[in-house]
TIBA-971661 format. One line per field, with one value per residue: x, y, z negated of N, C-alpha, C, O in turn; residue in three letters; residue number from 1. Coordinates in pm, 1 decimal. Layout:
neast	(X_...)
nnorth	(Y_...)
nup	(Z_...)
caeast	(X_...)
canorth	(Y_...)
caup	(Z_...)
ceast	(X_...)
cnorth	(Y_...)
cup	(Z_...)
oeast	(X_...)
onorth	(Y_...)
oup	(Z_...)
residuo	(ALA_...)
num	(NUM_...)
This chain:
neast	(-749.7_-516.8_-552.7_-760.3_-635.5_-438.9_-607.6_-748.5_-534.5_-444.2_-675.7_-675.5_-434.8_-498.0_-708.6_-571.4_-399.5_-589.2_-705.1_-520.0_-458.1_-722.5_-1014.9_-1100.5_-864.2_-701.5_-603.1_-475.5_-355.7_-251.8_-129.6_57.8_231.4_324.0_450.4_660.8_803.7_909.0_1057.9_1232.7_1566.1_1733.0_1894.4_1765.2_1535.6_1659.5_1780.4_1554.7_1374.9_1513.3_1539.4_1598.7_1383.5_1099.5_779.0_446.3_308.1_513.5_610.9_390.4_386.7_590.5_494.6_462.6_316.0_296.6_169.8_-114.5_-417.4_-661.4_-1000.9_-980.7_-749.2_-794.9_-908.5_-776.6_-518.5_-187.2_34.4_359.7_665.0_956.4_1227.7_1360.4_1255.8_1054.2_797.3_540.7_234.5_6.9_-309.1_-557.6_-890.9_-1127.8_-1478.7_-1737.8_-1855.9_-1657.9_-1590.5_-1403.8_-1364.2_-1225.7_-937.4_-644.1_-378.0_-135.8_65.8)
nnorth	(74.9_37.7_-222.1_-185.8_-23.0_-200.2_-403.4_-265.5_-185.6_-432.9_-514.9_-315.8_-368.5_-621.9_-545.8_-378.5_-563.4_-733.0_-561.0_-524.0_-542.5_-533.0_-364.3_-175.8_-124.4_-7.1_262.6_290.9_67.5_-103.9_82.7_194.3_-26.2_-86.0_155.6_170.7_-64.3_-0.7_232.8_207.2_102.3_-206.4_-305.4_-223.5_-383.8_-634.3_-627.6_-613.3_-812.1_-1023.2_-1068.1_-935.3_-855.7_-847.3_-1013.8_-869.2_-941.3_-981.0_-722.2_-598.3_-731.9_-605.8_-366.7_-117.8_18.8_360.9_581.5_655.1_821.3_1083.3_1091.0_976.3_849.4_631.1_644.4_690.6_522.3_501.1_348.1_241.1_169.9_14.5_207.1_521.3_569.8_661.0_904.7_837.0_697.0_434.3_497.4_418.6_458.1_455.3_427.9_571.8_349.2_166.1_29.6_-22.7_253.2_370.0_329.3_485.5_621.9_832.1_1131.0)
nup	(-2147.8_-1997.9_-1907.7_-1724.1_-1533.2_-1436.8_-1337.2_-1133.4_-972.7_-877.8_-738.0_-544.3_-403.6_-297.0_-127.6_51.1_175.1_291.7_472.7_671.7_1016.0_1086.5_1217.3_1031.2_896.4_1081.3_1101.8_864.1_674.4_882.4_1053.2_874.5_820.5_1084.0_1154.7_965.0_1016.6_1263.6_1209.0_984.9_900.5_996.5_790.4_557.6_557.1_549.9_298.0_128.6_211.4_310.8_578.0_906.1_1053.9_927.0_883.0_897.3_658.8_475.3_450.9_331.8_87.9_-43.8_-139.4_-389.5_-682.8_-692.9_-802.7_-1006.8_-1031.6_-1088.2_-1210.8_-1529.6_-1459.8_-1297.5_-1051.8_-805.6_-632.1_-539.8_-318.7_-214.3_-32.7_-181.9_-318.7_-204.7_65.2_226.9_286.3_298.6_176.5_92.1_8.6_-217.5_-287.5_-544.7_-608.5_-822.1_-934.3_-948.1_-720.4_-419.9_-221.4_-11.7_199.3_280.2_481.9_368.7_345.4)
caeast	(-733.8_-408.7_-610.3_-837.3_-538.1_-381.7_-714.3_-774.3_-414.6_-448.3_-784.3_-630.9_-337.0_-572.0_-782.5_-471.7_-355.7_-701.9_-737.7_-420.8_-497.7_-865.8_-1057.4_-1105.4_-728.6_-624.8_-534.5_-421.1_-262.9_-185.5_-42.8_166.0_326.4_385.2_539.9_781.6_882.3_979.2_1142.4_1334.7_1676.2_1734.0_1957.3_1662.9_1453.2_1744.6_1796.3_1429.9_1296.3_1601.7_1539.6_1606.8_1253.1_997.1_642.0_366.6_274.8_630.7_613.3_282.7_424.9_686.0_428.4_468.6_233.1_373.4_94.8_-259.4_-461.9_-804.2_-1076.5_-936.5_-633.5_-833.7_-985.5_-689.9_-396.8_-96.7_135.3_458.0_776.3_1058.3_1334.0_1317.7_1273.0_941.2_705.9_405.2_173.4_-127.4_-388.4_-684.5_-983.0_-1240.3_-1596.7_-1778.8_-1895.2_-1540.3_-1570.3_-1312.6_-1436.7_-1147.0_-793.0_-590.2_-233.3_-116.1_206.2)
canorth	(147.2_-25.0_-337.9_-137.3_20.7_-321.0_-468.6_-189.5_-192.2_-563.1_-509.4_-228.1_-442.2_-723.5_-476.9_-335.3_-682.2_-781.8_-464.0_-527.3_-607.9_-519.9_-232.7_-87.5_-91.0_39.2_389.4_292.4_-42.6_-148.9_190.7_204.4_-135.0_-67.3_271.5_141.7_-165.7_69.1_343.3_174.7_23.4_-350.5_-336.7_-208.0_-505.5_-744.7_-616.1_-632.0_-929.5_-1131.7_-1081.0_-807.4_-824.3_-918.6_-1010.9_-771.1_-988.0_-956.7_-578.4_-569.2_-785.5_-512.8_-246.4_-91.4_129.2_483.3_666.7_641.5_953.2_1110.8_1081.4_864.3_787.9_504.3_674.7_683.0_445.3_519.4_243.3_262.9_75.9_41.4_299.0_652.6_554.2_713.9_997.3_784.7_604.2_382.7_546.4_347.4_536.6_382.7_510.5_578.0_215.3_79.8_-38.4_48.4_343.9_407.0_310.1_577.6_645.1_974.0_1170.8)
caup	(-2023.1_-1921.8_-1840.6_-1609.7_-1433.6_-1376.8_-1261.0_-1010.7_-888.8_-811.2_-639.9_-436.0_-322.9_-220.9_-21.5_149.6_250.1_371.2_577.4_777.5_1140.3_1110.3_1264.0_914.2_855.3_1197.3_1077.1_728.4_648.0_1004.1_1098.1_777.1_844.4_1214.9_1148.5_887.4_1087.2_1371.4_1164.3_883.8_957.2_969.1_661.6_453.3_558.5_506.5_152.4_54.3_252.9_351.3_723.1_977.1_1114.3_848.5_933.9_822.5_524.0_390.4_424.7_236.9_-43.7_-105.1_-189.9_-533.7_-730.0_-713.2_-895.5_-1018.9_-1074.5_-1075.7_-1335.1_-1612.3_-1393.7_-1235.0_-931.0_-688.0_-650.7_-427.2_-306.7_-109.7_-29.7_-283.0_-281.9_-157.2_210.0_301.9_220.2_319.5_80.8_115.7_-102.5_-234.2_-370.2_-604.3_-635.9_-963.4_-980.9_-953.3_-592.8_-330.9_-133.1_106.3_204.3_379.2_484.9_336.3_328.0)
ceast	(-625.6_-459.5_-687.4_-744.7_-479.9_-484.3_-737.5_-653.2_-411.5_-559.0_-743.0_-530.3_-402.6_-645.9_-687.9_-431.2_-467.0_-738.0_-639.5_-474.6_-646.0_-896.0_-1057.1_-965.9_-642.3_-542.8_-483.3_-315.6_-184.0_-88.7_78.2_272.7_398.7_486.1_670.6_866.3_963.5_1085.9_1253.6_1442.0_1669.4_1796.0_1861.3_1580.5_1533.7_1757.8_1669.4_1351.3_1382.8_1603.0_1543.3_1472.7_1142.9_861.1_561.8_333.2_390.9_641.7_509.3_313.0_522.3_618.8_432.6_377.4_323.0_302.8_-51.3_-308.7_-611.2_-870.8_-1035.3_-815.3_-667.2_-914.7_-904.2_-560.7_-312.7_14.6_232.3_567.4_879.4_1169.1_1275.1_1331.6_1161.3_862.5_561.9_362.9_45.1_-207.1_-523.7_-769.8_-1098.6_-1356.4_-1632.0_-1815.8_-1776.7_-1516.9_-1475.7_-1393.2_-1360.9_-1001.4_-742.7_-438.9_-213.7_33.7_216.2)
cnorth	(84.1_-147.4_-296.3_-88.8_-100.9_-392.2_-397.3_-189.4_-323.2_-569.7_-426.6_-299.4_-550.5_-659.8_-428.7_-452.7_-735.1_-687.9_-469.2_-602.9_-601.4_-379.7_-132.2_-42.6_-31.9_164.6_402.0_182.5_-83.1_-42.9_205.8_98.5_-114.4_45.9_235.3_31.5_-102.4_165.2_306.1_83.7_-123.7_-383.1_-316.5_-335.9_-625.6_-744.8_-654.6_-757.0_-1047.9_-1157.4_-942.4_-761.3_-900.1_-916.9_-912.4_-813.9_-963.4_-808.7_-544.1_-621.5_-693.5_-393.6_-238.8_26.0_248.9_576.9_625.6_769.1_968.8_1097.2_956.4_791.7_653.6_525.1_655.5_611.3_456.9_415.6_279.1_157.6_111.4_132.1_429.8_657.0_617.1_813.0_947.5_691.1_548.6_416.6_474.9_425.6_448.1_478.8_503.4_441.5_119.0_-0.6_43.4_125.1_367.5_368.0_403.7_583.9_794.7_1003.9_1280.2)
cup	(-1935.8_-1846.3_-1716.2_-1498.8_-1361.2_-1289.0_-1128.0_-917.7_-810.7_-706.1_-518.5_-345.6_-239.8_-103.8_89.1_236.9_340.6_485.5_694.0_900.0_1171.1_1163.6_1148.9_872.1_964.8_1169.0_933.7_717.0_772.4_1055.6_1004.9_805.9_976.9_1216.0_1078.7_950.2_1199.9_1319.1_1066.8_943.2_914.8_834.5_544.0_442.8_509.7_354.1_76.8_91.3_293.4_500.7_786.3_1030.9_1040.5_918.1_848.4_680.0_427.6_355.9_318.2_97.1_-116.6_-172.9_-342.2_-566.1_-759.2_-810.6_-896.7_-1085.2_-1048.7_-1211.3_-1411.6_-1557.8_-1329.4_-1107.3_-803.3_-722.9_-525.0_-431.7_-195.5_-121.3_-136.4_-229.1_-231.0_-4.9_292.8_217.1_229.0_207.0_141.1_-8.4_-103.3_-332.1_-415.7_-626.5_-784.7_-1021.2_-987.9_-827.4_-505.4_-227.7_-2.9_88.2_313.8_369.8_468.5_330.1_223.8)
oeast	(-640.4_-415.5_-680.8_-773.1_-472.8_-451.7_-745.3_-669.3_-379.8_-538.4_-771.9_-540.6_-366.7_-645.9_-721.1_-429.1_-441.0_-795.7_-671.8_-529.1_-691.2_-812.9_-1018.0_-950.7_-523.1_-426.2_-451.6_-198.5_-61.6_22.4_189.7_391.2_521.3_594.9_778.8_988.8_1074.9_1192.8_1359.2_1412.2_1609.5_1754.6_1873.6_1558.7_1481.6_1747.5_1676.0_1269.5_1333.2_1660.3_1496.8_1450.8_1098.1_832.6_605.0_330.5_369.0_678.0_538.0_270.0_535.4_680.8_410.0_363.5_414.8_367.5_-103.4_-249.8_-677.1_-803.5_-1053.1_-782.1_-578.4_-981.8_-957.8_-500.8_-360.0_80.4_194.0_563.3_888.4_1199.0_1153.6_1408.5_1172.0_861.3_471.2_443.5_-16.0_-176.1_-594.4_-728.0_-1158.9_-1336.2_-1563.8_-1807.9_-1792.4_-1432.4_-1469.7_-1477.6_-1421.5_-947.8_-792.6_-379.6_-268.2_116.3_326.0)
onorth	(77.4_-174.3_-364.1_-111.5_-103.1_-436.5_-461.1_-192.8_-324.5_-623.9_-462.8_-290.8_-569.3_-714.0_-437.3_-441.6_-777.1_-731.4_-423.7_-712.6_-657.9_-289.2_-16.9_66.7_-8.8_172.6_511.8_205.1_-95.1_-75.6_227.9_130.6_-124.0_32.7_266.2_33.9_-146.3_177.4_369.4_-2.1_-159.4_-479.3_-384.2_-388.9_-709.4_-849.3_-720.8_-803.9_-1159.5_-1256.3_-844.7_-641.9_-1005.2_-830.2_-876.2_-730.3_-928.9_-773.7_-468.9_-562.2_-702.2_-326.6_-336.9_119.8_239.6_643.7_569.3_818.1_879.8_1092.4_844.4_683.0_571.0_433.3_608.8_635.0_426.4_397.3_339.4_69.2_227.3_132.6_443.9_736.8_625.8_806.1_1009.2_617.1_609.0_369.7_471.6_455.5_375.9_595.8_436.9_420.5_3.9_-90.2_165.8_69.9_383.1_372.5_401.4_555.6_874.4_914.4_1327.6)
oup	(-1813.7_-1734.5_-1613.7_-1381.2_-1238.3_-1178.8_-1023.0_-795.7_-691.8_-597.5_-404.5_-223.2_-123.5_6.7_207.3_359.5_453.4_585.2_803.7_888.0_1270.6_1155.5_1167.0_817.5_944.5_1207.6_888.1_747.7_766.8_1097.2_1052.2_814.6_982.4_1272.1_1128.7_938.2_1228.1_1378.9_1067.6_1026.3_813.3_769.8_442.0_333.8_436.1_289.9_-26.7_12.2_308.9_546.4_727.5_1051.3_1086.4_1000.7_739.0_589.8_311.5_243.5_225.0_-1.8_-238.7_-255.5_-412.9_-487.5_-840.6_-891.4_-800.5_-1181.6_-994.9_-1314.3_-1363.7_-1605.0_-1308.9_-1060.3_-702.8_-827.8_-415.5_-534.1_-95.2_-207.0_-177.0_-109.7_-217.1_48.6_415.1_94.2_173.1_150.7_229.2_-117.9_-2.6_-443.9_-336.3_-659.0_-862.6_-1142.2_-1028.5_-826.3_-517.3_-157.2_103.1_-22.6_426.3_265.7_544.9_312.1_194.4)
residuo	(UNK_UNK_UNK_UNK_UNK_UNK_UNK_UNK_UNK_UNK_UNK_UNK_UNK_UNK_UNK_UNK_UNK_UNK_UNK_UNK_UNK_UNK_UNK_UNK_UNK_UNK_UNK_UNK_UNK_UNK_UNK_UNK_UNK_UNK_UNK_UNK_UNK_UNK_UNK_UNK_UNK_UNK_UNK_UNK_UNK_UNK_UNK_UNK_UNK_UNK_UNK_UNK_UNK_UNK_UNK_UNK_UNK_UNK_UNK_UNK_UNK_UNK_UNK_UNK_UNK_UNK_UNK_UNK_UNK_UNK_UNK_UNK_UNK_UNK_UNK_UNK_UNK_UNK_UNK_UNK_UNK_UNK_UNK_UNK_UNK_UNK_UNK_UNK_UNK_UNK_UNK_UNK_UNK_UNK_UNK_UNK_UNK_UNK_UNK_UNK_UNK_UNK_UNK_UNK_UNK_UNK_UNK)
num	(1_2_3_4_5_6_7_8_9_10_11_12_13_14_15_16_17_18_19_20_21_22_23_24_25_26_27_28_29_30_31_32_33_34_35_36_37_38_39_40_41_42_43_44_45_46_47_48_49_50_51_52_53_54_55_56_57_58_59_60_61_62_63_64_65_66_67_68_69_70_71_72_73_74_75_76_77_78_79_80_81_82_83_84_85_86_87_88_89_90_91_92_93_94_95_96_97_98_99_100_101_102_103_104_105_106_107)
């Protein structure tokens, strides 16, 4: 089961990164990055990325798995930024066949 969790977590992160800047990611990945670049202080970005104004790819590389849940704990995967800096997550939902069904920004 741990292998399946890791596999799906990696698939979810790839999908999040690929959705950035696309129409499909407009209200999820792209909105998440834009919101946090505007709202978090420069010292947070400096500490975690080494720059005061990281590019979106650097923000997406920071994402960490916060929880996985649902049927068998492999249906939903929630990712967020390190530290206790936000209530928002990017949530990736898998369908019964193991394909990504949806990426959403949740609080």
